[in-house]
DOMI-439928 format. One record per atom (N, C-alpha, C): atom name; residue in one letter; residue number from 1; y, x, z. Coordinates in Angstrom, 3 decimals. Example, Ala and Ser with C-alpha at 12.3 -4.5 7.8 and 13.67 -1.06 7.14 Angstrom:
BEGIN
  a r   k        Y        X        Z
  N a   1   -5.690   13.190    7.800
 CA a   1   -4.500   12.300    7.800
  C a   1   -3.300   13.200    7.800
  N s   2   -2.250   12.850    7.080
 CA s   2   -1.060   13.670    7.140
  C s   2    0.030   12.900    7.870
//
This chain:
BEGIN
  a r   k        Y        X        Z
  N m   1  153.524   47.674   25.984
 CA m   1  153.752   49.089   25.946
  C m   1  152.482   49.761   25.374
  N s   2  151.471   49.190   26.077
 CA s   2  150.165   49.789   25.890
  C s   2  149.434   49.590   24.601
  N a   3  149.619   48.854   23.677
 CA a   3  149.610   48.686   22.233
  C a   3  150.073   49.743   21.659
  N l   4  151.303   49.995   21.847
 CA l   4  151.906   51.229   21.221
  C l   4  151.435   52.366   21.619
  N t   5  151.209   52.920   22.827
 CA t   5  150.566   53.949   23.250
  C t   5  149.005   54.322   22.719
  N k   6  148.022   52.861   22.441
 CA k   6  147.126   53.113   21.763
  C k   6  147.221   53.675   20.466
  N g   7  148.128   52.756   19.951
 CA g   7  148.270   53.150   18.291
  C g   7  148.837   54.642   18.227
  N f   8  149.500   55.205   19.249
 CA f   8  149.517   56.434   18.949
  C f   8  148.649   57.464   19.574
  N n   9  147.680   56.735   20.425
 CA n   9  146.426   57.597   20.886
  C n   9  147.402   58.705   22.141
  N g  10  148.246   58.566   22.769
 CA g  10  148.621   59.329   23.842
  C g  10  149.298   60.403   23.152
  N g  11  149.924   60.596   21.919
 CA g  11  150.553   61.713   21.650
  C g  11  149.409   62.831   20.879
  N l  12  147.939   62.316   20.842
 CA l  12  147.067   63.145   20.240
  C l  12  147.187   63.121   18.750
  N w  13  147.713   62.407   17.764
 CA w  13  148.240   62.508   16.443
  C w  13  149.226   63.724   16.212
  N a  14  150.283   63.507   17.274
 CA a  14  151.040   64.486   16.904
  C a  14  150.545   66.161   17.380
  N f  15  149.559   66.155   18.284
 CA f  15  149.446   67.256   18.722
  C f  15  148.449   67.909   17.644
  N r  16  147.456   67.071   16.797
 CA r  16  146.978   67.271   15.684
  C r  16  147.628   67.825   14.472
  N l  17  148.940   67.446   14.477
 CA l  17  149.386   67.741   13.301
  C l  17  150.075   68.991   13.532
  N v  18  150.816   69.383   14.817
 CA v  18  151.238   70.545   14.812
  C v  18  149.995   71.627   15.044
  N f  19  149.186   71.333   15.727
 CA f  19  147.930   72.312   15.257
  C f  19  147.534   72.549   13.779
  N a  20  147.752   71.591   12.768
 CA a  20  147.230   72.250   11.733
  C a  20  148.506   72.523   11.151
  N v  21  149.450   72.726   11.702
 CA v  21  150.882   73.474   10.896
  C v  21  150.471   74.727   11.202
  N v  22  150.052   75.251   12.367
 CA v  22  149.831   76.376   13.094
  C v  22  148.947   77.338   12.457
  N v  23  147.619   76.420   12.507
 CA v  23  146.756   76.995   11.583
  C v  23  147.201   77.146   10.076
  N a  24  147.753   76.689    9.169
 CA a  24  148.203   76.964    7.942
  C a  24  149.099   78.056    7.757
  N e  25  150.177   78.031    9.128
 CA e  25  151.018   79.278    9.210
  C e  25  150.445   80.411    9.230
  N l  26  149.387   80.669   10.086
 CA l  26  148.561   81.916   10.676
  C l  26  147.959   82.398    9.179
  N a  27  147.254   81.392    8.689
 CA a  27  146.582   81.600    7.339
  C a  27  147.791   82.485    6.450
  N i  28  148.542   81.583    6.285
 CA i  28  149.760   82.504    5.410
  C i  28  150.152   83.831    5.791
  N v  29  150.576   84.302    7.082
 CA v  29  150.625   85.216    7.521
  C v  29  149.742   86.279    7.405
  N g  30  148.317   85.774    7.899
 CA g  30  147.269   86.632    7.699
  C g  30  147.227   87.206    6.158
  N g  31  147.273   86.133    5.371
 CA g  31  147.150   86.755    4.029
  C g  31  148.462   87.808    3.542
  N a  32  149.603   87.368    4.188
 CA a  32  150.656   88.306    3.835
  C a  32  150.347   89.750    4.504
  N v  33  150.024   89.985    5.477
 CA v  33  149.394   91.248    6.456
  C v  33  148.203   91.936    5.829
  N v  34  147.030   90.979    5.220
 CA v  34  146.211   91.807    4.368
  C v  34  146.918   92.208    2.980
  N g  35  147.697   91.374    2.469
 CA g  35  148.549   92.079    1.146
  C g  35  149.078   93.144    1.638
  N c  36  149.819   93.387    2.718
 CA c  36  150.635   94.343    2.976
  C c  36  149.858   95.562    3.208
  N f  37  148.870   95.402    3.871
 CA f  37  147.972   96.720    3.836
  C f  37  147.178   97.339    2.831
  N a  38  146.634   96.265    2.035
 CA a  38  145.750   96.516    0.995
  C a  38  146.804   97.163   -0.183
  N e  39  147.723   96.721   -0.406
 CA e  39  148.666   97.130   -1.285
  C e  39  149.861   97.797   -1.163
  N d  40  150.234   97.995   -0.018
 CA d  40  151.247   98.584    0.463
  C d  40  152.740   98.619   -0.126
  N i  41  152.821   97.512   -0.212
 CA i  41  153.763   97.106   -1.095
  C i  41  154.928   96.199   -0.248
  N c  42  154.949   96.341    1.012
 CA c  42  155.995   95.712    1.971
  C c  42  156.983   96.583    2.250
  N n  43  158.191   96.022    2.336
 CA n  43  159.622   96.482    2.633
  C n  43  159.686   96.098    4.000
  N e  44  160.985   96.538    4.684
 CA e  44  161.286   96.679    5.565
  C e  44  161.738   94.862    6.118
  N a  45  162.214   94.402    5.112
 CA a  45  162.701   92.739    4.823
  C a  45  161.282   91.980    5.101
  N d  46  160.263   92.624    4.413
 CA d  46  159.021   91.735    4.598
  C d  46  158.270   91.742    5.966
  N t  47  158.447   92.987    6.694
 CA t  47  157.740   93.164    7.833
  C t  47  158.725   92.358    8.973
  N q  48  160.106   92.231    8.591
 CA q  48  160.871   91.511    9.631
  C q  48  160.407   89.982    9.464
  N a  49  160.428   89.598    8.267
 CA a  49  160.039   87.950    8.012
  C a  49  158.629   87.868    8.627
  N i  50  157.675   88.654    8.572
 CA i  50  156.222   88.514    9.213
  C i  50  156.337   88.574   10.781
  N k  51  157.368   89.778   11.667
 CA k  51  157.247   89.302   12.724
  C k  51  157.915   87.922   13.158
  N e  52  159.244   87.379   12.430
 CA e  52  159.949   86.559   13.215
  C e  52  158.914   85.310   12.665
  N t  53  157.847   85.339   12.040
 CA t  53  156.873   84.082   11.623
  C t  53  155.929   84.282   12.802
  N m  54  155.619   85.180   13.158
 CA m  54  154.490   85.520   14.284
  C m  54  155.047   84.959   15.707
  N q  55  156.468   85.259   15.744
 CA q  55  157.064   84.878   17.092
  C q  55  157.349   83.350   17.257
  N g  56  157.356   82.649   15.938
 CA g  56  157.332   81.111   15.800
  C g  56  156.100   80.736   16.167
  N l  57  154.760   81.243   15.686
 CA l  57  153.800   80.945   15.953
  C l  57  153.485   80.956   17.249
  N a  58  153.864   82.157   18.080
 CA a  58  153.240   82.467   19.552
  C a  58  154.308   80.820   20.117
  N t  59  155.350   80.762   20.154
 CA t  59  156.122   79.520   20.242
  C t  59  155.420   78.330   20.148
  N k  60  154.867   78.115   19.066
 CA k  60  154.115   76.887   18.865
  C k  60  153.052   76.818   19.377
  N s  61  152.220   77.851   19.742
 CA s  61  151.029   78.110   20.572
  C s  61  150.920   77.435   21.758
  N f  62  152.025   78.330   22.316
 CA f  62  152.494   77.945   23.602
  C f  62  152.901   76.557   24.059
  N a  63  153.833   75.641   22.836
 CA a  63  154.233   74.420   22.603
  C a  63  152.787   73.342   22.685
  N l  64  151.784   73.853   21.934
 CA l  64  150.488   73.215   21.806
  C l  64  149.765   73.273   23.194
  N y  65  149.528   74.033   23.891
 CA y  65  149.108   74.744   24.926
  C y  65  149.474   73.825   26.197
  N a  66  150.828   73.550   26.313
 CA a  66  151.390   72.696   27.148
  C a  66  151.137   71.451   27.044
  N a  67  151.458   70.868   25.405
 CA a  67  151.080   69.380   25.197
  C a  67  149.589   69.127   25.177
  N e  68  148.802   69.781   25.514
 CA e  68  147.558   69.682   25.450
  C e  68  147.086   69.094   27.173
  N k  69  147.692   70.360   28.088
 CA k  69  147.743   69.715   29.360
  C k  69  148.591   68.858   29.594
  N g  70  149.468   68.428   29.041
 CA g  70  150.569   67.164   29.180
  C g  70  149.451   65.837   29.111
  N i  71  148.748   66.066   27.556
 CA i  71  147.815   64.854   27.338
  C i  71  146.705   64.621   28.060
  N s  72  146.050   65.872   28.361
 CA s  72  144.906   65.513   29.495
  C s  72  145.153   65.015   30.823
  N s  73  146.540   65.344   31.363
 CA s  73  147.034   65.031   33.041
  C s  73  147.010   63.590   32.430
  N n  74  147.658   63.286   31.633
 CA n  74  148.301   61.597   31.293
  C n  74  146.817   60.664   31.099
  N s  75  145.957   61.561   30.594
 CA s  75  144.724   60.599   30.277
  C s  75  144.168   60.422   32.021
  N k  76  144.203   61.573   32.687
 CA k  76  143.542   61.524   34.008
  C k  76  144.513   60.672   34.909
  N k  77  145.134   60.402   34.550
 CA k  77  146.184   59.456   35.599
  C k  77  145.792   57.996   35.185
  N e  78  145.659   57.664   33.876
 CA e  78  145.412   56.602   33.233
  C e  78  144.341   56.271   33.541
  N e  79  143.211   57.065   33.862
 CA e  79  141.995   56.498   34.436
  C e  79  141.796   56.082   35.876
  N e  80  142.806   56.650   36.684
 CA e  80  142.937   56.201   38.038
  C e  80  143.152   54.819   38.307
//
């Protein structure tokens, strides 16, 4: 079992993958918001889509925080 855990590095690879997805989504939303302000071409549907994406990003950020705390907690337990 320890070989399996070592291969996955205690979930660190999943944590990094989710982090990369959140960063990519944040860049997309940031570009959309800048485009809306610069060109003033956004309608209500665009605004709602941006709001929903930001809510999803907030949820994922909280999940990343919880995962980071869980990984660090498990690492401390393994060291003892």
